[in-house]
PAMARBA-145733 format. One record per residue: x, y, z of N, C-alpha, C, O in turn. Coordinates in Angstrom, 2 decimals, decimal comma, padded with zeros to 5 digits. Example, Ala and Ser with C-alpha at 12.3 -4.5 7.8 and 13.67 -1.06 7.14 Angstrom:
<atoms>
((013,19 -005,69 007,80) (012,30 -004,50 007,80) (013,20 -003,30 007,80) (014,24 -003,32 008,46)) ((012,85 -002,25 007,08) (013,67 -001,06 007,14) (012,90 000,03 007,87) (013,41 001,14 008,04)) 
</atoms>
This chain:
<atoms>
((-005,50 -002,15 -007,86) (-006,01 -002,05 -006,51) (-007,28 -001,20 -006,55) (-007,25 -000,06 -007,00)) ((-008,37 -001,73 -006,09) (-009,58 -000,91 -006,00) (-009,36 000,30 -005,11) (-008,60 000,24 -004,14)) ((-010,02 001,39 -005,44) (-009,80 002,68 -004,79) (-010,01 002,60 -003,28) (-009,22 003,17 -002,53)) ((-011,04 001,93 -002,84) (-011,35 001,86 -001,41) (-010,30 001,07 -000,65) (-010,04 001,35 000,52)) ((-009,70 000,09 -001,29) (-008,75 -000,77 -000,61) (-007,35 -000,16 -000,52) (-006,56 -000,56 000,34)) ((-007,03 000,80 -001,39) (-005,69 001,39 -001,43) (-005,20 001,92 -000,10) (-004,12 001,52 000,35)) ((-005,96 002,81 000,57) (-005,47 003,32 001,85) (-005,37 002,26 002,93) (-004,46 002,30 003,77)) ((-006,29 001,31 002,93) (-006,26 000,26 003,95) (-005,03 -000,63 003,80) (-004,33 -000,92 004,78)) ((-004,76 -001,05 002,58) (-003,60 -001,90 002,34) (-002,30 -001,11 002,57) (-001,33 -001,65 003,08)) ((-002,30 000,17 002,19) (-001,12 001,02 002,43) (-000,82 001,18 003,91) (000,34 001,15 004,32)) ((-001,86 001,36 004,71) (-001,68 001,45 006,16) (-001,08 000,16 006,71) (-000,16 000,20 007,52)) ((-001,62 -000,96 006,27) (-001,09 -002,26 006,72) (000,35 -002,47 006,25) (001,17 -003,02 006,98)) ((000,65 -002,02 005,04) (002,01 -002,16 004,51) (003,01 -001,37 005,34) (004,07 -001,88 005,69)) ((002,67 -000,12 005,66) (003,55 000,69 006,50) (003,73 000,11 007,89) (004,84 000,09 008,42)) ((002,63 -000,37 008,48) (002,71 -000,98 009,81) (003,51 -002,28 009,75) (004,21 -002,62 010,71)) ((003,41 -003,01 008,64) (004,19 -004,25 008,50) (005,68 -003,94 008,48) (006,48 -004,71 009,02)) ((006,07 -002,83 007,85) (007,48 -002,43 007,89) (007,92 -002,13 009,32) (009,01 -002,50 009,73)) ((007,06 -001,45 010,07) (007,38 -001,16 011,47) (007,47 -002,46 012,28) (008,32 -002,59 013,16)) ((006,60 -003,41 011,98) (006,65 -004,70 012,65) (007,96 -005,42 012,32) (008,57 -006,05 013,19)) ((008,39 -005,32 011,08) (009,64 -005,95 010,66) (010,83 -005,39 011,42) (011,75 -006,12 011,80)) ((010,81 -004,06 011,64) (011,93 -003,38 012,28) (011,67 -003,08 013,76) (012,29 -002,17 014,32)) ((010,76 -003,80 014,40) (010,38 -003,48 015,77) (011,53 -003,60 016,76) (011,61 -002,80 017,69)) ((012,41 -004,56 016,59) (013,52 -004,69 017,54) (014,46 -003,50 017,43) (015,01 -003,05 018,44)) ((014,67 -003,00 016,23) (015,51 -001,81 016,06) (014,82 -000,58 016,66) (015,49 000,29 017,20)) ((013,50 -000,52 016,55) (012,77 000,63 017,09) (012,93 000,71 018,60) (013,04 001,80 019,16)) ((012,93 -000,43 019,25) (013,06 -000,45 020,71) (014,46 -000,01 021,14) (014,62 000,69 022,13)) ((015,47 -000,42 020,38) (016,85 -000,16 020,80) (017,41 001,17 020,29) (018,45 001,61 020,78)) ((016,77 001,82 019,34) (017,31 003,08 018,80) (017,20 004,20 019,83) (016,22 004,29 020,56)) ((018,22 005,04 019,86) (018,22 006,17 020,79) (017,33 007,30 020,29) (016,72 008,00 021,10)) ((017,25 007,47 019,00) (016,43 008,55 018,45) (014,96 008,20 018,59) (014,59 007,03 018,54)) ((014,10 009,21 018,77) (012,68 008,92 018,92) (012,03 008,40 017,64) (010,99 007,76 017,69)) ((012,63 008,67 016,51) (012,08 008,20 015,24) (013,22 007,63 014,41) (014,29 008,23 014,32)) ((013,00 006,48 013,82) (013,99 005,90 012,92) (013,89 006,58 011,57) (013,20 006,08 010,68)) ((014,55 007,71 011,41) (014,39 008,52 010,21) (014,72 007,76 008,95) (014,01 007,87 007,95)) ((015,78 006,99 008,96) (016,15 006,27 007,75) (015,07 005,26 007,37) (014,79 005,06 006,19)) ((014,47 004,64 008,35) (013,37 003,70 008,07) (012,13 004,44 007,61) (011,42 003,96 006,72)) ((011,86 005,59 008,19) (010,72 006,40 007,74) (010,92 006,84 006,29) (009,97 006,85 005,51)) ((012,15 007,21 005,94) (012,45 007,59 004,55) (012,17 006,42 003,61) (011,59 006,60 002,54)) ((012,60 005,23 004,01) (012,38 004,06 003,16) (010,88 003,80 003,00) (010,42 003,52 001,90)) ((010,12 003,90 004,09) (008,67 003,69 004,01) (008,01 004,75 003,13) (007,13 004,44 002,33)) ((008,45 006,00 003,28) (007,88 007,08 002,45) (008,23 006,88 000,98) (007,38 007,09 000,11)) ((009,47 006,48 000,71) (009,86 006,23 -000,68) (009,11 005,04 -001,27) (008,70 005,08 -002,43)) ((008,93 004,00 -000,49) (008,16 002,85 -000,95) (006,73 003,28 -001,28) (006,18 002,86 -002,30)) ((006,15 004,09 -000,43) (004,79 004,58 -000,68) (004,70 005,47 -001,90) (003,80 005,32 -002,72)) ((005,64 006,40 -002,03) (005,58 007,38 -003,11) (006,02 006,82 -004,46) (005,43 007,15 -005,48)) ((007,06 005,99 -004,45) (007,63 005,55 -005,73) (007,09 004,21 -006,23) (007,20 003,90 -007,42)) ((006,52 003,41 -005,34) (006,03 002,10 -005,77) (004,54 001,93 -005,51) (003,79 001,60 -006,42)) ((004,11 002,17 -004,26) (002,73 001,87 -003,92) (001,73 002,83 -004,59) (000,74 002,38 -005,17)) ((001,98 004,13 -004,51) (001,05 005,09 -005,13) (000,92 004,88 -006,64) (-000,20 004,88 -007,15)) ((002,03 004,71 -007,38) (001,88 004,44 -008,81) (001,15 003,12 -009,10) (000,41 003,02 -010,08)) ((001,36 002,13 -008,25) (000,67 000,86 -008,44) (-000,84 001,06 -008,29) (-001,62 000,55 -009,10)) ((-001,24 001,78 -007,27) (-002,67 002,07 -007,08) (-003,21 002,93 -008,20) (-004,32 002,71 -008,68)) ((-002,44 003,93 -008,63) (-002,88 004,81 -009,70) (-003,02 004,07 -011,02) (-003,88 004,42 -011,84)) ((-002,19 003,07 -011,24) (-002,27 002,28 -012,47) (-003,66 001,75 -012,70) (-004,19 001,85 -013,81)) ((-004,27 001,20 -011,67) (-005,59 000,61 -011,84) (-006,67 001,67 -011,98) (-007,69 001,42 -012,62)) ((-006,46 002,84 -011,38) (-007,43 003,92 -011,57) (-007,38 004,43 -013,00) (-008,40 004,88 -013,53)) ((-006,22 004,35 -013,62) (-006,06 004,85 -015,00) (-006,47 003,79 -016,02) (-007,24 004,07 -016,94)) ((-005,97 002,58 -015,86) (-006,16 001,53 -016,85) (-007,53 000,86 -016,73) (-008,17 000,55 -017,74)) ((-007,98 000,64 -015,50) (-009,25 -000,06 -015,28) (-010,05 000,71 -014,23) (-010,38 000,18 -013,17)) ((-010,36 001,95 -014,54) (-011,03 002,84 -013,59) (-012,36 002,33 -013,09) (-012,65 002,43 -011,90)) ((-013,17 001,79 -013,98) (-014,47 001,28 -013,55) (-014,31 000,09 -012,62) (-015,03 -000,03 -011,63)) ((-013,36 -000,79 -012,93) (-013,07 -001,92 -012,05) (-012,59 -001,43 -010,69) (-013,02 -001,95 -009,66)) ((-011,71 -000,42 -010,68) (-011,17 000,12 -009,44) (-012,26 000,77 -008,59) (-012,10 000,89 -007,37)) ((-013,34 001,18 -009,21) (-014,47 001,77 -008,49) (-015,59 000,75 -008,26) (-016,72 001,14 -007,98)) ((-015,28 -000,53 -008,39) (-016,24 -001,63 -008,20) (-017,45 -001,51 -009,14) (-018,52 -002,03 -008,82)) ((-017,29 -000,84 -010,26) (-018,36 -000,65 -011,24) (-019,57 000,08 -010,65) (-020,67 -000,02 -011,19)) ((-019,36 000,80 -009,56) (-020,46 001,55 -008,95) (-020,78 002,82 -009,72) (-021,90 003,32 -009,68)) ((-019,79 003,33 -010,43) (-019,98 004,53 -011,25) (-019,00 004,47 -012,42) (-018,02 003,73 -012,39)) ((-019,29 005,25 -013,42) (-018,40 005,34 -014,57) (-017,19 006,18 -014,17) (-017,34 007,31 -013,70)) ((-016,00 005,64 -014,35) (-014,79 006,35 -013,92) (-014,59 007,65 -014,69) (-013,89 008,55 -014,21)) ((-015,19 007,77 -015,86) (-015,06 009,01 -016,63) (-015,83 010,16 -015,98) (-015,56 011,32 -016,28)) ((-016,77 009,84 -015,10) (-017,53 010,89 -014,42) (-016,81 011,41 -013,17) (-017,22 012,41 -012,60)) ((-015,75 010,72 -012,76) (-014,98 011,14 -011,59) (-013,86 012,06 -012,07) (-013,08 011,68 -012,94)) ((-013,77 013,28 -011,51) (-012,70 014,19 -011,93) (-011,32 013,57 -011,68) (-011,09 012,90 -010,68)) ((-010,43 013,82 -012,62) (-009,08 013,25 -012,49) (-008,35 013,79 -011,27) (-007,47 013,12 -010,73)) ((-008,70 014,99 -010,82) (-008,06 015,55 -009,63) (-008,40 014,71 -008,39) (-007,56 014,56 -007,50)) ((-009,59 014,18 -008,34) (-009,98 013,33 -007,22) (-009,13 012,06 -007,21) (-008,66 011,63 -006,16)) ((-008,95 011,47 -008,38) (-008,14 010,26 -008,47) (-006,68 010,54 -008,13) (-006,00 009,70 -007,54)) ((-006,19 011,72 -008,50) (-004,82 012,11 -008,14) (-004,68 012,23 -006,62) (-003,70 011,75 -006,05)) ((-005,65 012,85 -005,99) (-005,61 012,98 -004,52) (-005,65 011,60 -003,87) (-004,93 011,35 -002,89)) ((-006,48 010,70 -004,40) (-006,55 009,34 -003,85) (-005,19 008,64 -003,98) (-004,74 007,98 -003,05)) ((-004,54 008,80 -005,12) (-003,22 008,18 -005,31) (-002,20 008,78 -004,35) (-001,37 008,05 -003,81)) ((-002,24 010,08 -004,13) (-001,32 010,71 -003,19) (-001,57 010,23 -001,77) (-000,63 009,99 -001,01)) ((-002,83 010,09 -001,41) (-003,18 009,57 -000,08) (-002,68 008,13 000,06) (-002,15 007,76 001,10)) ((-002,85 007,33 -001,00) (-002,37 005,94 -000,96) (-000,88 005,89 -000,66) (-000,43 005,07 000,14)) ((-000,12 006,77 -001,30) (001,33 006,79 -001,06) (001,68 007,29 000,33) (002,58 006,75 000,97)) ((000,98 008,32 000,79) (001,30 008,92 002,09) (000,91 008,01 003,25) (001,56 008,04 004,30)) ((-000,12 007,22 003,08) (-000,60 006,39 004,18) (000,40 005,27 004,52) (000,37 004,74 005,63)) ((001,26 004,92 003,59) (002,31 003,94 003,90) (003,25 004,51 004,96) (003,57 003,84 005,94)) ((003,68 005,75 004,76) (004,54 006,40 005,77) (003,77 006,61 007,07) (004,34 006,46 008,16)) ((002,50 006,95 006,98) (001,68 007,12 008,18) (001,52 005,82 008,95) (001,59 005,80 010,18)) ((001,31 004,73 008,22) (001,20 003,43 008,87) (002,51 003,04 009,53) (002,52 002,46 010,62)) ((003,62 003,36 008,86) (004,92 003,08 009,47) (005,10 003,91 010,74) (005,54 003,40 011,76)) ((004,75 005,20 010,67) (004,90 006,06 011,85) (004,09 005,57 013,03) (004,59 005,52 014,15)) ((002,85 005,20 012,78) (002,00 004,68 013,86) (002,55 003,36 014,40) (002,56 003,13 015,60)) ((002,99 002,50 013,50) (003,56 001,23 013,92) (004,86 001,40 014,67) (005,14 000,67 015,62)) ((005,66 002,37 014,25) (006,94 002,63 014,91) (006,72 003,10 016,34) (007,43 002,69 017,26)) ((005,73 003,98 016,53) (005,41 004,45 017,87) (004,96 003,27 018,74) (005,37 003,16 019,90)) ((004,13 002,41 018,19) (003,67 001,23 018,93) (004,86 000,32 019,26) (004,93 -000,25 020,35)) ((005,77 000,18 018,32) (006,95 -000,67 018,56) (007,83 -000,07 019,65) (008,34 -000,80 020,50)) ((008,02 001,23 019,64) (008,84 001,89 020,67) (008,22 001,72 022,05) (008,93 001,62 023,05)) ((006,89 001,68 022,10) (006,19 001,49 023,38) (006,03 000,02 023,74) (005,45 -000,33 024,77)) ((006,57 -000,83 022,89) (006,49 -002,28 023,07) (005,05 -002,79 023,13) (004,74 -003,74 023,84)) ((004,20 -002,13 022,36) (002,79 -002,51 022,27) (002,61 -003,41 021,05) (002,09 -002,99 020,02)) ((003,05 -004,65 021,19) (003,02 -005,59 020,07) (001,60 -005,85 019,59) (001,37 -005,99 018,39)) ((000,64 -005,91 020,49) (-000,76 -006,14 020,09) (-001,27 -005,00 019,22) (-001,97 -005,23 018,23)) ((-000,94 -003,78 019,58) (-001,35 -002,63 018,78) (-000,70 -002,69 017,40) (-001,34 -002,43 016,39)) ((000,56 -003,03 017,38) (001,30 -003,12 016,12) (000,71 -004,21 015,22) (000,53 -004,00 014,03)) ((000,42 -005,35 015,79) (-000,19 -006,43 015,00) (-001,58 -006,02 014,54) (-001,98 -006,35 013,42)) ((-002,32 -005,31 015,38) (-003,66 -004,84 014,99) (-003,57 -003,83 013,84) (-004,44 -003,79 012,98)) ((-002,51 -003,00 013,83) (-002,33 -002,05 012,73) (-002,08 -002,76 011,40) (-002,40 -002,23 010,34)) ((-001,51 -003,94 011,47) (-001,28 -004,71 010,25) (-002,53 -005,51 009,88) (-003,00 -005,45 008,74)) ((-003,05 -006,26 010,83) (-004,14 -007,18 010,52) (-005,49 -006,50 010,37) (-006,30 -006,92 009,54)) ((-005,75 -005,47 011,15) (-007,06 -004,79 011,10) (-007,41 -004,30 009,70) (-008,45 -004,67 009,17)) ((-006,56 -003,46 009,08) (-006,87 -003,00 007,72) (-006,94 -004,13 006,69) (-007,72 -004,06 005,74)) ((-006,11 -005,16 006,89) (-006,15 -006,29 005,95) (-007,45 -007,07 006,06) (-008,00 -007,52 005,06)) ((-007,95 -007,24 007,28) (-009,22 -007,93 007,47) (-010,37 -007,12 006,86) (-011,23 -007,68 006,18)) ((-010,37 -005,81 007,10) (-011,41 -004,96 006,51) (-011,31 -005,00 004,98) (-012,34 -005,07 004,29)) ((-010,09 -004,96 004,45) (-009,90 -005,04 002,99) (-010,42 -006,36 002,44) (-011,09 -006,40 001,41)) ((-010,12 -007,44 003,14) (-010,59 -008,76 002,69) (-012,12 -008,84 002,72) (-012,72 -009,41 001,81)) ((-012,74 -008,27 003,74) (-014,20 -008,27 003,81) (-014,82 -007,45 002,66) (-015,81 -007,87 002,07)) ((-014,24 -006,31 002,37) (-014,73 -005,48 001,26) (-014,53 -006,22 -000,05) (-015,43 -006,26 -000,89)) ((-013,35 -006,79 -000,25) (-013,08 -007,54 -001,48) (-014,03 -008,73 -001,61) (-014,49 -009,03 -002,71)) ((-014,32 -009,40 -000,51) (-015,26 -010,52 -000,54) (-016,66 -010,03 -000,92) (-017,36 -010,69 -001,68)) ((-017,06 -008,88 -000,37) (-018,39 -008,34 -000,67) (-018,52 -007,98 -002,15) (-019,61 -008,10 -002,72)) ((-017,43 -007,56 -002,76) (-017,47 -007,16 -004,18) (-016,78 -008,18 -005,08) (-016,40 -007,85 -006,21)) ((-016,61 -009,40 -004,61) (-015,87 -010,42 -005,36) (-016,47 -010,68 -006,73) (-015,73 -010,88 -007,70)) ((-017,78 -010,67 -006,84) (-018,39 -010,94 -008,15) (-018,03 -009,85 -009,16) (-017,90 -010,13 -010,35)) ((-017,86 -008,63 -008,71) (-017,49 -007,54 -009,62) (-015,98 -007,48 -009,86) (-015,54 -007,04 -010,92)) ((-015,21 -007,92 -008,88) (-013,76 -007,88 -009,04) (-013,25 -008,99 -009,96) (-012,12 -008,94 -010,44)) ((-014,08 -009,99 -010,21) (-013,68 -011,10 -011,08) (-013,90 -010,81 -012,56) (-013,44 -011,57 -013,41)) ((-014,59 -009,72 -012,87) (-014,91 -009,43 -014,27) (-014,23 -008,13 -014,71) (-013,96 -007,24 -013,91)) ((-013,98 -008,07 -016,00) (-013,35 -006,89 -016,59) (-014,28 -006,33 -017,65) (-014,78 -007,05 -018,51)) ((-014,49 -005,04 -017,57) (-015,34 -004,35 -018,54) (-015,53 -002,92 -018,09) (-014,77 -002,40 -017,28)) ((-016,55 -002,28 -018,64) (-016,89 -000,92 -018,22) (-018,12 -000,98 -017,34) (-018,78 -002,02 -017,25)) ((-018,43 000,12 -016,69) (-019,62 000,18 -015,84) (-020,88 -000,08 -016,67) (-021,81 -000,73 -016,20)) ((-020,90 000,41 -017,90) (-022,06 000,18 -018,78) (-022,17 -001,30 -019,15) (-023,27 -001,85 -019,18)) ((-021,05 -001,93 -019,44) (-021,08 -003,35 -019,78) (-021,55 -004,19 -018,60) (-022,30 -005,15 -018,78)) ((-021,12 -003,84 -017,40) (-021,55 -004,57 -016,21) (-023,04 -004,38 -015,98) (-023,75 -005,32 -015,64)) ((-023,52 -003,15 -016,17) (-024,95 -002,88 -015,99) (-025,79 -003,65 -017,00) (-026,88 -004,12 -016,66)) ((-025,29 -003,79 -018,23) (-026,06 -004,51 -019,25) (-025,75 -006,00 -019,28) (-026,49 -006,78 -019,88)) ((-024,66 -006,40 -018,62) (-024,28 -007,81 -018,59) (-023,77 -008,32 -019,92) (-023,88 -009,51 -020,21)) ((-023,23 -007,44 -020,74) (-022,78 -007,81 -022,08) (-021,33 -007,39 -022,29) (-020,92 -006,30 -021,86)) ((-020,54 -008,23 -022,94) (-019,17 -007,88 -023,31) (-018,17 -007,97 -022,17) (-017,12 -007,33 -022,22)) ((-018,47 -008,75 -021,17) (-017,58 -008,87 -020,02) (-016,56 -009,98 -020,24) (-016,84 -010,97 -020,92)) ((-015,38 -009,80 -019,66) (-014,33 -010,81 -019,72) (-013,91 -011,12 -018,29) (-013,99 -010,26 -017,42)) ((-013,46 -012,34 -018,05) (-012,93 -012,63 -016,71) (-011,58 -011,93 -016,51) (-010,80 -011,78 -017,46)) ((-011,32 -011,51 -015,30) (-010,05 -010,86 -014,99) (-008,91 -011,86 -015,13) (-007,85 -011,55 -015,67)) ((-009,13 -013,07 -014,63) (-008,09 -014,11 -014,68) (-007,73 -014,42 -016,12) (-008,60 -014,73 -016,94)) ((-006,45 -014,34 -016,42) (-005,97 -014,66 -017,76) (-006,02 -013,50 -018,74) (-005,48 -013,61 -019,84)) ((-006,65 -012,41 -018,37) (-006,74 -011,25 -019,25) (-005,69 -010,21 -018,92) (-004,87 -010,40 -018,02)) ((-005,71 -009,11 -019,64) (-004,72 -008,05 -019,39) (-004,79 -007,48 -017,97) (-003,76 -007,18 -017,37)) ((-006,00 -007,32 -017,45) (-006,13 -006,78 -016,09) (-005,57 -007,77 -015,07) (-004,90 -007,37 -014,12)) ((-005,84 -009,04 -015,26) (-005,30 -010,06 -014,36) (-003,78 -010,08 -014,38) (-003,14 -010,22 -013,34)) ((-003,21 -009,96 -015,57) (-001,75 -009,92 -015,68) (-001,19 -008,65 -015,02) (-000,13 -008,68 -014,40)) ((-001,91 -007,53 -015,17) (-001,48 -006,28 -014,52) (-001,51 -006,42 -013,00) (-000,61 -005,92 -012,32)) ((-002,52 -007,09 -012,48) (-002,61 -007,30 -011,04) (-001,43 -008,15 -010,56) (-000,79 -007,82 -009,56)) ((-001,17 -009,23 -011,26) (-000,04 -010,08 -010,88) (001,29 -009,32 -010,96) (002,12 -009,42 -010,05)) ((001,47 -008,57 -012,03) (002,71 -007,81 -012,20) (002,85 -006,75 -011,11) (003,94 -006,56 -010,56)) ((001,76 -006,06 -010,78) (001,81 -005,02 -009,75) (002,15 -005,60 -008,39) (002,97 -005,03 -007,67)) ((001,55 -006,73 -008,04) (001,84 -007,33 -006,74) (003,24 -007,93 -006,70) (003,89 -007,89 -005,66)) ((003,71 -008,47 -007,81) (005,08 -008,97 -007,85) (006,06 -007,82 -007,67) (007,05 -007,96 -006,95)) ((005,79 -006,69 -008,30) (006,64 -005,51 -008,15) (006,61 -005,01 -006,71) (007,64 -004,64 -006,16)) ((005,42 -004,99 -006,10) (005,31 -004,55 -004,71) (006,10 -005,47 -003,78) (006,79 -005,00 -002,87)) ((006,01 -006,77 -004,00) (006,74 -007,71 -003,14) (008,25 -007,55 -003,31) (009,00 -007,62 -002,34)) ((008,69 -007,34 -004,54) (010,11 -007,12 -004,79) (010,57 -005,82 -004,12) (011,63 -005,80 -003,49)) ((009,79 -004,75 -004,24) (010,14 -003,48 -003,62) (010,15 -003,60 -002,09) (011,00 -003,02 -001,43)) ((009,21 -004,35 -001,55) (009,18 -004,57 -000,11) (010,41 -005,36 000,34) (010,99 -005,05 001,38)) ((010,79 -006,35 -000,42) (011,99 -007,13 -000,11) (013,22 -006,23 -000,14) (014,05 -006,28 000,77)) ((013,35 -005,41 -001,17) (014,50 -004,50 -001,28) (014,50 -003,51 -000,13) (015,55 -003,21 000,44)) ((013,32 -002,99 000,22) (013,23 -002,02 001,32) (013,66 -002,63 002,64) (014,42 -002,02 003,39)) ((013,19 -003,82 002,93) (013,57 -004,44 004,20) (015,04 -004,83 004,22) (015,71 -004,70 005,24)) ((015,53 -005,31 003,11) (016,94 -005,71 003,05) (017,87 -004,50 003,09) (018,98 -004,60 003,62)) ((017,44 -003,37 002,56) (018,32 -002,20 002,50) (018,71 -001,71 003,88) (019,82 -001,21 004,08)) ((017,82 -001,83 004,84) (018,13 -001,35 006,17) (018,48 -002,46 007,15) (018,79 -002,19 008,31)) ((018,44 -003,68 006,70) (018,86 -004,80 007,55) (020,36 -005,01 007,50) (020,91 -005,76 008,31)) ((021,03 -004,35 006,56) (022,47 -004,52 006,42) (023,18 -003,83 007,58) (022,85 -002,69 007,90)) ((024,14 -004,48 008,21) (024,88 -003,83 009,30) (025,70 -002,66 008,75) (026,28 -002,73 007,67)) ((025,73 -001,59 009,54) (026,52 -000,42 009,16) (025,89 000,42 008,08) (026,58 001,20 007,41)) ((024,56 000,28 007,89) (023,94 001,10 006,85) (024,01 002,57 007,24) (024,04 002,92 008,42)) ((024,03 003,40 006,24) (024,11 004,84 006,49) (022,72 005,36 006,80) (021,77 005,07 006,08)) ((022,61 006,12 007,85) (021,34 006,73 008,21) (021,62 008,13 008,73) (022,75 008,44 009,11)) ((020,61 008,99 008,74) (020,83 010,34 009,27) (021,32 010,33 010,71) (022,12 011,18 011,09)) ((020,85 009,36 011,54) (021,31 009,30 012,93) (022,82 008,98 012,97) (023,57 009,63 013,71)) ((023,24 007,99 012,19) (024,66 007,63 012,15) (025,50 008,75 011,59) (026,60 009,01 012,07)) ((025,00 009,43 010,56) (025,74 010,54 009,96) (025,93 011,65 010,97) (027,01 012,25 011,02)) ((024,90 011,96 011,80) (025,04 013,02 012,80) (026,03 012,61 013,88) (026,83 013,43 014,33)) ((026,00 011,33 014,30) (026,93 010,86 015,32) (028,36 010,91 014,78) (029,29 011,28 015,51)) ((028,55 010,54 013,52) (029,89 010,54 012,93) (030,43 011,94 012,77) (031,64 012,15 012,84)) ((029,55 012,91 012,57) (029,99 014,30 012,37) (030,50 014,92 013,66) (031,27 015,88 013,63)) ((030,06 014,38 014,81) (030,48 014,95 016,10) (031,84 014,53 016,40) (032,38 014,90 017,44)) 
</atoms>
């Protein structure tokens, strides 16, 4: 995942979870669906952030659109970006959940589609650079480049998105089960 696209896609991912659970958000008595927020936060921290960090580590120049050499960027900056990528999933869920509770379906859909449209426009603008694999120096000289498709980076992208889709499926299914344990249910049962 290119660095600029990480927070945008993470925001859309979190809002998509809220969109998925919007009917539960309307009917829940608690102001926040804590168990769903936990799932969104765990998805962001355990799956999405490492997926974004993978590309910053393995293909740093590609992740930076070959605008600069990734070796010149301090690793602490990349760590902060990865942490933000993970946190924005929970933030997107929180914003989407509030919109769902207010029955603002247009706002909720905009939280999903808006960042995805901006991401698509950015990816389209840098499509020529996203299709090639190499270093910033190789791109500048136009020598030693490989296509992403069919190469190790292309396989990493496919594997990362397949993992994300599987994790998203597990996350949505985990709380769709009737009688699932949640902090709200646990507090009610304790009374």
